[in-house]
Each structure stands twice: as structure tokens, then as C-alpha cells.
N, C-alpha and C positions, 0 to 999 in steps of 0.2 A: 730537752737538751741534757746531755750527760754533764754532771757537775764534777769539777776538778778543783783541786787546791791551787791557788795562784802563787803561793810563796809564804814566807814567814810573816808573822805579825810582829812578834817581839821575841827577845831572848832575855831570860831572867837569871841573874847570877847572885852569888852571896859575897859580901864584902865584910870588912871589920870596921874600920874607922870611917864615919860618915864624911867628915871634912876632907880627909885624904882622898876619898872616892870622888867627891865633888871636884876637888882641885885637879885630879887626873883627867876625868872625862869631860868636864866643862872647860877646864883651864887648858891643859896640855893638848887634848885631842880636839877641842873646839866644838864639841857637840852642844846643842842647846839643852838647858835644864828645863825639860818640858813640863814636868809635874813633880811637886813635892807633896806626898801624902804619907799614909802609914800602911803597914802590913795589916790588912783587914782581919787576919787571923791572930795577930800579935800587935795590937795598936800602940804598944810602947816602943815600937821599932819603926823607923822610917821605911818608905818605899820610894825610891828615886827612879825617875824616868828620864832618859837622855835620847835625843834624836835630832831630826832636822828641824827647820824653822817651825813647822806646824805639827810635828809629831806624826808624820806619815807612817802608817803600818809598813813594816819592812825596813824601818830605820831605827826602831826603838830598842835600846838596851836598858834593862831595868835592874835595880839592885835592892836586895834586902841588906842594909849595912848593920850587922849586929856587933856592937863594940865588944872587943875581946874574943870574937869567934875564933876557934882553932882552924888551922889550915886543913883543907881537904887533901886527898891523894888522887893522883891521876890513875886511870885504869879503864877497864871496859864498863859498859853500861852508863856512859856519860859522854857529854860533848867535850871532845878534846880541845878544839880551837874554834873561836868565833872570829870570822873574817869580815872586815869592811872593805868596800870597793873604793879605790882612788883612781884618779886619772893616771895614765902611763907617764905623763910628764911630771908627776908629783913624787916619784920615787926618791929622787935626790933631796927634795925638800924635806920629806919625812925622815929620811935617814939623818939629815942634819939637825932637824928639830929634836928628835929623840936623843941624839948624842948631846946636844946643848942642854937638854933637861936631865942629863945623867941617867937615861933609860937605856939599858943594854939591849941593842937590837941587832939582828942579823938579816942580811939579804940572802935568803935560801935559794936553792936551785929552782929554776923556772918550773911552774906546775901547769901543765896543759897549755904552754905557750904564754903564760902570764907571770910577771915578776911577783915575788912574795917577800914581804918584810914580816919577821916574827919577833915578838917581844912579850914581856909579862907586865901586867899591871901591878900596883903595890901589894896586892894580896896573892899574887902568883897566878892569876887568870891568864891563860895563853890567848893572845890576840894576834891577828894577822891583818896586814894591809895588802890587798891584792890589786895590782895594776890591771884593772878590768878592760877588756877590749871594747866593751860597750856598756859603760856605767849607766845605771837606771837614772831617769830624770827625777831628781829630788831637789828640794829647796834648801840650800845651805843657810846656816845662821850667820847673818851678815854682821852681827855685833860680836862675833867670835874673834879671838886673837889669831885665828888661822885664816889666811886670805881665801876668798871664795873659790878661786881656781884650784886650790889644794885641799878643799874641804872633803871630809868623808862623804861618800855618796850612798849611804845606806848599807845594808848588809850585802856582802858578796855571797857568803855561804857559811855553813857550819859544817864541822867535821865530827862525825859520831864514831867513837871507838867501840867496837863490838867484838865479841868472841867469834861470832860467825855472822855473815851479812845477809844471807839469802832470805830469811823470813822477814827481816826489816825491809829488804828490797821489794819483796812482794807487796808489803803494805803500801810502799810509796808508789809502785807502778800499777798494781791491780786495783787499789782502792783510791789513792789520792790523785792518780792520773799523771804521775811523773814518768819520765823516761830516762833510761840509761844513755848518757851521751859520751862519756869518756871512761877509760879505765887504764890504770898503770900500776903494776905490782899488786899491792894489797889495798889500793884506793879505787873506789868505784863512785863515779860522779853521776848524780841524778839531778834533773832539772824539770821545773814545771813547764806547762804549755805556754805561759805568759812571758814572752821574751823581753818585755819592758818592765817587769816587776822587780823591785829590789828584794833581795833575799830569796831568789828562786832556785838556788842550788843547795843540795845536801850531798855531802861526800860521806860515804860509808867506808870506814877503815876496819879491815879484818885483822885483829891483833889477838889471836887465840892464846898466845903465851903471856899476855898481861893479866895481872890479877884484877879483880873487880874494884873499881874506884870507890872512894868515899866522898860524898858531896858535903862540902863545908866551905869555909872562906876560900876564895880563889877558884871556885867551881861553878859551873852552870847548874842551876836548880832545875830548869825546864826550858823547852823551846815551844813557842806558840805559832801555829799556822793560822792563816786568815780564812774567814768565811765572810761572804758579802753581807749577810743579814741573819736574823734569828731563824727564819724558816730553813735556810740552807744549813745552818748549824744543827738544827734538829734532824735534818736529813742525814748529816754525818753521824750524829749520835745513834740514830736507828741503825744505820749501816754497820757501824762498829760493834754495837751490841749484838747484831745478828751474826757477826763474825766471831763472837766469843770474847770480846774485850770487856773488861770491867770499866765502865765509863761513869764518871760522876754525873749527877743531875746538873742542869744549867746553873751556874753560879754568877750572881750579879757582882761584877767588878766596877760598877759605875760607868767607866769609860768604854767598857766592852763587856760582853757576856762570855762566859768560858765553860768549856767542858775539858776534863782531864782523863788521861789513861796512860798506862805503861805500854810502850811498844815492845815487840818480842825480845829485844836486847836489853830491856830494863830501863831505858831512858823515859823520863816523864814527858809526854807530849800533851799539848793543849791545842784546842781549836777555839779561836777568839773571833768575835764579830768585829767588823770594821767600824760600824756605828755603835754608840753615839759619838765617840771620839773625845779628844782631850780639850776641845773648846766647849764642852758641855757646861762648865762652870767658870771658865775664864775666856776672855778675848784672846786673840792671837798675840796681842802686845803683852798681856798679863801672864802668859804661860810661865809657870814655875816660880812666880813671885811671892806666893803665899801658901801657907799650909792648908791643904784641902782635905776635908774629912767627909766620909759618907754620912748620909742623914742619921743613921742609927748610932753614930759616934759623936754627933755634934753636942749632945748634952754633957759629954765628958771632955770637951775641948780643953778646959782649963787644966784638968788633971793631966791630960796627954801632953800638953805643951810644957808642963813642968818636968815631965819625965824625959822628953826628947832632948838630945844634946843640942846646944846652940851651933848653928852653922852660918857660914858666910859664902855667898855665891861669888865665884870669880867674876870680876867685872872688866878685866883687861881687854882692850880692843886692839885690833891690828893698827 
């Protein structure tokens, strides 16, 4: 059977203040704080994971919050916007909630027949809430301050800013199995074959007059696509290497295994396995409640805990 990518696994961005990041995504946006761990390559820094109730692939937004990190600049070779799906009946709720929390938001022109709310997080990361015609079935976090009927429904899409879109489009269609489903002006929409998967849409924006972006606070570091298991991931690695991409070896991220490469437009792509998942070391009730470290860092736990800033997880319930 021909293998195809079903959609996104996660999106990873860079933040500055850890507490402010927690307050915004777990507090204001109502996502579950799925996992608190550290950047395995820089263990003096947190790595936060936000998502639905069980940390379903396709709902996970992660952050490296580096205190004092400078702001990035928008441009080509990066993800311009990260979009979550909401119910069409939730547009008014979210416009009101964002205004109440003093977050400047705008309802932009309808995009391919769906309403779009655009706003920035505290570090300047561009986010969108899109009133999806058919939101994916995900499990909202019921202890959130956001009522479940208005909860974010996983990723709707990401928008990639590129100098030219054709070579990236070929990667999506000829290799990943995506198909072009819509286009308007300089926006080209590609979707995976899995109609029920969260995060199945990638929009390519052709913006040749923009300069190359700089990834820092308020920028997406990389996006990760899903593979069902390790054998499938190795298939993708072999195929990408044969196409001439420089692909990393498989890297153990504890909750998934990863390979990384730069797509033709310069954006860092990852392919991550769905297993073993975030309940490897915590029950579903415990997710996000304690600092979790990989086995090779456990011996340094006391030093790491002294370095990491103190944080308080928002506990407001609806």
C-alpha cells in the first residue's frame, strides 16, 4: 500500500517568558498543559507541550521558552501563521474572549468559505482561529476555562511563507501524498488524504518580495508531520534521502521519534512517530503536573530544577 502523510503531529515555536506563555495558552486559549519537560539539547530551558485532553497528534503546539529571547522577524522560509480549528458557532465567543483579555484580534476576510480570526500571542507569534466546516474529532480539556463547545479543535492548518512555492508543492504532492484543493491569489492550499485528521491542511504562500525571515521569539521553529510507527518513519527517511534531502538520523524524543530536514523553501520539517505518546510516563490525569526528564538527564534533576524558572499552571475552570 502506498504510504501517505496523514497530517501534522505538532508545531514547535519559540517564546520568551515561560509563565506568560503558560498563562496565554493554558489560561486564555484553554489548551491542556500536556507535558512539562526540558529542551533535550538545552536542558536549562523548558519545553512546554499544549494540546487536547490526551495530547492527540495534530493538536500539539510546543514551545521553547527562552527568557529574554529576542524577537524574530517575519519573512520567507518560515511558517507565517499557525491556525486552530473552532466551531463556526464559536466565532463570536472568541472575538469577545480575546477582547475581554485585551488581545487585539481581527476577523479577516473569509478564506475559502471559512471565517478567520487573526491575533498575536505575547511574543508576536501570528495565530489564527478558523471556523472549520468540518472540525476534526478531538477531546477538549474539560477543566479548561473555555466551555467545551467553544474549545479549540486541534490544528486547522499552517501557512508557509515561501519565495516560490512549486518545489515545496512537489514535495507535498509527489512525496507526502497531499493534493492541491484550493487556490486564491498567492495562496495555494494542500490537504492530506485523511479527511478526519486534525492539521491536515498546509497553505503555501508565494511572497517573493519578502525578505528571508529570522526565527527567534514569536516564530515557529519547525513543523512536524505524523508517521504511524518507526518502520514507516524509516521508509520516509529512505525516500527523502533518495530525493537528495539531508535528513538527520532518527532522534529519540521519548514521546516520539523524529527525523528532520529542510524543505526546498528553507523551513525545518520533522516527521515524528505517533507512539509511544505522552502517557508513556504519566497517566491521562497526571499529564503536565510534574517535570519529566529523559533517563539520561535524571541524574542532573536537582541542578536542572534549580536553573529552571518557577512556574504556576493556570487552574481557572469555567
